[in-house]
N, C-alpha and C positions, 0 to 999 in steps of 0.2 A: 118398850124400848129393847133393842137387841143387845146381845152381849158385846158386840163390836162397839156400839155406841157408848155403852157403859165404860168400856176400856179407854176409849178416846177421851171421854169426859173426865175420867179418873186421872189420866196423865196430865191433861190440861189444868185440872183443878190443883194438882200438886205443884205445877209450875206457877200458877197464879198465887197460891198461898206462899210460895217461896219469895216472890217479888214483894208481896205485902209485908212479909216478915222483915225483909231487908229495909223497906221503907220505914216501918215502925222502929226498927233497931237504930237506923240512922238518926231518928229524931232525938235519941238520947244524947247526941253530940251537938245538938242545936245550941247556938249562943243567943238566940232570941233577937238577933239584929237583922235589918234589911240586907246588909252586906252578906250575912251568912245564909239567910233564906234564899236570896236570889242568885248569889255567886259562890256559895260554898266557901266563903272567906278567902277565895282566890288561892287555894293551896293544893290544887291537883297536880300530880306529877305525870310523867309521860304516859304510862299505861292507862291510868284512869282518864287522863285528858284525851288520849286517842280514842278510847272506847266511847266516851261521852260525845265527842265530835262525830265519830263515824256512826254511832248509834243514832244521833240526831239527824243524820243524813239518809240512812237506810230506812225506808218506810214501806208503805203499801205500794209505792211505785215499783220497788224492787221485786216483790213476790206476787203482786197482783197486776200492776200496770205493765211492766216489761213483758212477762209471759203473754198477757193479753194482747199487747201490740204485736209481738212476734208471731202470735197465732194468725194475725191478719196480714202482716207484711213480710214475715220471714226472718232469717238470721240477721239481717241488717239492723234490726232493732237493738242488738247488742252494741255494735259500734256507734249506733245513733246516740246512745246514752254515754258511752265511755270514751269516745275518741278525744274529746276535750276534757271531760270530767276527770279522767284519771291523772292528767298532768296539769291542766290549767287550774283546777280547783285547789290542789295542795300548794301550787305556786302562789296563788292569791291568799291562801291561808297565811303564808309568811309575809307577803307583800303588805297586806292590810293589817294582819295581826301584829307584826313586829312594831308598827307605829301606834296601833290602837292600845296595845298592852301597857306601855308606859303612861299613856293618857289615863287609862283606868286606874293605874297605881297612884298617879299624882292627883287626879281630880275626882276619883271615885266613879268614873263613867261606867255604865252598864249596857247602854243601847247604842245603836247606830245613830239615832237622832241626836243623842247627846254628843257623840264624837263629831258629827258633821256640823250641827248647830253651834257647838262649843268653839269651833275654829274661828267663827266670826262673832261669838257671843250673841247669837241670834236665836232666841226662844221660838220665834215664828218659824224659822227654817227647821228647827228640831221637831216641832209639832207637825209640820208639813211632811217631812220624811217619815215620821212615825205613822201618820194616818195612812199613807200608801203601803207601808210595811204590814200594818194590820189588815188592810184591804186584801192583800195577797196571802197572808198567813192563815186567816180564818177559813177560806175555802180549802186550802191545802190541809188544814187541820182535820177536816172531816173525812179525808181519804183514808186515814188510819182506822176510823170507826167503820167505814164501809168495807175496808179490807178485812177487818176482824169479823164482821157480820157475815160476809161472803164465805170466809174460810170455815167458820164454825158450822154454818148451814150445810156446806158441801161435805165436810168431814163426818157430820152426823147424818148425812143423807136426808136432810130436811127436817130431822126431829127437832133440832134447835133452830128456830127461824132467825132470819136476819136481824130483826130488831132486838132479840134477846142477846145474841152474840155481841152486837154493838153496845148494848146496855152493860153487859158484864165487863167489857174492857173499859168503858167509861168509868164505872164505879171503882175498878181496881186502880187505874191510873190516878183518879181523883184522890183515893185514900193515901197512897204512898207519896204523892206529890204534895198534898195538903200537909201531911205530917213532916216529911223530910226535906221539902224544898229542893234546891239544887243538889245538895249532898245526897239526898235520898235518890234523886233521879240519876245522878252520876254513878252511884254504887249499883243501882239496878241496871243501868245501861252497860256496865262492865260485864255483868252476868249475861245480859241480853246479846251483846256483841259476840261473845264467845259462842252462845247458842246458835245465833243465826248464821255466823260464818261457817261453823262446823256443820250445822244442820242443812244449810244451803248446798254445800258441797255433797253432803250425804244424799240429799234429795236427788241431785243430778246423777250420782253414781247408781243409786237404787233404781230410778226410773229408766235410765239408760240400759241397765242390765236386764230389766224386765222386757224392754222393747227389743232385745237382741244385741245390744251394744250400740255405741254412738254411730259406728259406720252403717250398720244395718238400718237403724232408725232414720239416719239422714238419707240413705239410698231410697227408702220408702217415700220420703217427702219428695225427693228428686223425681221419682217415677210418677207419683200421683199429683204433685203440685210443684212443678219445676219453677214456677214464678217465685216461690218462696226461697229458693236458693240463689236467685239473682237479686239485683237491686231494682227490679222492674216496678215494684209498688212504692218506690220512694224516690222522688226527684233529688238531684244534687242540691238544689236550693233549700229544700226542706231539711235534708240531712245536715247541711252546713249551718243553717240558721238555728236549728234546734241544738245541735252539738255545742255551738257557741253559747247559746242561752244557758244550757246546763252548766257548762264549765265556768262561766262568769257569774251566774246568778247565785250559786251555792254560798259564796262568801257572805252574801247579804241576807241569807236566811237568818232571821233574828235569833233563832235557837242555836245556829252554828256560830254566829258572830259572838254571842254572849259567852259561849263556852271557850272561845279562844282567849277571852280575858280572864278565865278562871285558872289558868296555868300558874304554877309557882314561880316560874322564871321563863325568859324568852327562849332558852335552849330547848324547852319542850316543844315549841312551835316548829323548830328545825327538825326535830326528831319525828314528829307526826307527819311532817311533809314528806319525809323519806319513806315512812311506813305505808302511808295512805294508798298509793297507786295499786299495790299488789292485791289486797283484798277487794278493792273496787273493781278491778278487771275480772277477777275470778267470779265474784258473785253475780255481777251484771251479765257477763257473757254466758254463764251456765244457765241463768234464768231465761235468757233469750232463746237458747237452743231448746230448752224444755218446752217453751211455748210453741215453737215451730214444729217440734215433733208431735205435740198435742193435736195439731191440725189434722195430721194423718190418722191418728187413732180415735179422735173424738171430733169428727167433722160436723159442720152445720151450725156452729155458734156464730152470732152476729152482734155487732154493736157492743153495748155494755155487758152482754152475756159472756164475751171473751174474757172478762175479768175473772171468771170462774175456772179458767182452764187449769191452773196449777193445783188448787185444792181438789178439783175433780180427778186429776191424774193421781193425786195422793190417795184419794178414797178408792179409786178403782184398782191401782196397781201395787200398793205397798202393803206389807203385813200390818195387822192392826196395831201392834205395839209400836211399830216404827211410825205409823201414821200419826199417832198421838204425839210422839216426840218431835216429829217434823212439823206437826201443826203448832207445837210450842215455839219452834224456830220462826215460823211465820208471825205468830203473835208477838214474839220478841221484837222483830223489826218494826212492826206497826206501833207497838206501845212505846218503844224507845224514841220514836219521832214525835208521837203524840204528846208524851209528857214534856218534852223539851219545847214544843210549840206552845203548849198551854202556859208553861212558866215564862217563856219569852214574851208572849202577849201580855201576861200579867205584869211583867217587869216594865214593859213599855207604857202600859196604862198608868202604873203608879209613878214611874220616874218622869215620863214626858207629859203627863197630864195632872195627876193628883198633886205632885210635888210643886206644881205651879199655882196651887191654890192655898188656902189657909191650912190645909192638912199638912203642909210641910212643917208646921210647928208641933205636930203630934208626936207622941213618943214612938220609939222604935217598935215596942211591943204592939202598939195600936196599929201601926202600919203593916206589921206582919199579919195581924188578924184580918185586916182589910185585904191583903194579898191573897190570903187563903180563901176568903169569901169570893174574890174575883175568879180564882181557879175553879171553884164550884159552879159559878154562873157560866163561865166560858165552856165548861164541860157539858153543861145542860144545853147550851146554844149549839155546840158542835154536834151533839147527839141528834137534836131536832133537824139540823141541816142535813145530816147524813141520811136520815129517814126520807127527807124530801128530795134529795139529789137525784135527777133523772138521767145523768150522763155518766160516762165511764171515767175512771180514775185519770187516764192520760189527758183528757180534755181539760180537767181541772188543773193538772200539773203544768200543762203548756202555758196556760194563762198566768199561773203563779210564777213560774220560772222567768217568764218574760218580764214581769213586773219587777222582780228582784234585780235582774240583770240591768234593767234600764236605770237603776239607781246607783250602779257602780261608778259611772263617770264623775258625778259630783262628790262621791266618797273619796275616790282617788285624788280628785282635785283638792279636797280639804286636807288630805294627808301628805301630798307630795308636791303640789304646785303652789309656791308662795305667792305668785302673781295672781292666782285665781281669786275672784271676788265673790262676795255674798250674792250680789245680783245675778251673776252668772250661774251660781249653784241653784238659785231659786228657779231661774228660767229653764235650766237643764232638767230639773225635776218636773216642772209643770208641763213643758212642751213634750217631753218624752212620754209622760203618762197620758196626755191628751191623745197623742198619736196611737199609743197602744190601745187605749179604750175605744177610740173611734174605729180602728181597723178590726178589733176583736168583736165588737157588737154591731158591726155593719153600718155605722153612722156615715161612713164614706165608702167609696167604691173600693172593693178588695183588690182591684188591679193596681192600686197605688202601692201595694206591698211588693209588686214585681215578682210574685211567685214565692217570696220568702214568708216565713211566719211573721206575724205582726210585731213580735218582739225585736226583730233585727232592724227594721226601719225606725222603730222607736229609739233603739240604742244609738243609731247613727244620728238621729235628730238631737238626742241628748248631748252627744259629743260635740256636734257642730255648735249647738247653743252655748255650751260651756266655753268653747274657745272664742267664738265671735263676741259674746257679751263681755268676756273677760277683757278683751282688747278694746272694747268700746267704753269701758268704765275705768275710773281711776284706780291705780294700784292700791291694795289695802294698806291701811296704816293703823289697824285696830290692835288692841291689846291681845286678843285671842290668837291672832296670827303670830305675833312675836313670842307668845308663850309656847305655842306649838313647836315652832321651829327651833327655839332655844332648847326645848326638851328633847327634840329629835337629835340635835347636835350633841347634847349631853349623853343621851343613851348610846349614840354611836361611838363616843370616846370610851365608854365603859365596857364595850364588848371585847 
């Protein structure tokens, strides 16, 4: 083992020990209830709430997927991710969050399935929504492990193989999440958010400086690979459909939605909506430019190999002490999303499945133990999937984003459209998901997507289904609808 490798591992070990310490320390404040383990007792204020929401959203996509995509298609990868995400996502945070938050306070809801199903007092609809959310979250979950394995392998120049890096992150996240639950994750996310925002900008500055500055690095790309400076490698249909999927889908990431309900008061949602766009734009755009510059200095990567471009740039062009610190920034982004995804899937399993069985009569302490066991099992499953996964991070993410975005129409219908019916919500969910899966896996001719990503036709079908079936069925007269809109009116008068 070289001195450089020892230094990198030493810095990363220090960071990992710090995250474990925070998780262990947070467990001292545990109240032993499901509300506390899964939601942190809903007491987070603006800074912690912002960090845990932003941290849940910044993942391997940011530091692995975006540079890898920019390596292939150029600078357009930055706007590809941020054009809608930087403004539509925080707008939906407030649109969906401002009505879901009082529901969580009144009825104890924690998941999207509970909010949508609770509107019509429909356990079946809640379970249906949750099944699809788990379907899209689990593949997305393993991207963090892949990113961690890729990063550690590149930073140690192959001394630490992919499977070991992924295993280390799995164990660390499992420890602090099992002990601290949502509070432990939120406190660790606060540290991680600070590290990867500062670290991401530092990565950009250091690599740009080594390459002669942003202008010189870009001019080299322009001279050798001019197509990467244009939009030649991305059609407007692809750009539009993906941008919209990203912007709309984030609100239904189970890990993000749950965190919106952990705020101490609704004012926190407004405040994070104002803060969110700035770091979003900075981090995503800088990572895209780094990936594009990487094509000029490290040519020849193809397919999933392009996911290695950022850690390879770090290993080749940064001082050893800085390489370790910046590697910790990459780890922070991946771990902050992975812990939130693990906890959100655990919450959905317990709330939307186990609570509908005889286990609902179990003690709070017993259910918390079951939740911790589920976290361990999910971590093991994600690790195995990460080892088996043969495709790049972006392919996984495109599928997941589309699935989440397709569930937005029935969610908005449940929260804002009093005329909307249960039958319409069910058909919107089913038909949109059938279209998405059929186009994604080639069960129908891909030309039926008209050049867009499968998620956009699926979203359109979902919206049409929701509207058409609503007007073909009788207006709702159920208790859930009356409870929801009476609560919304009450919450509106109290602001």
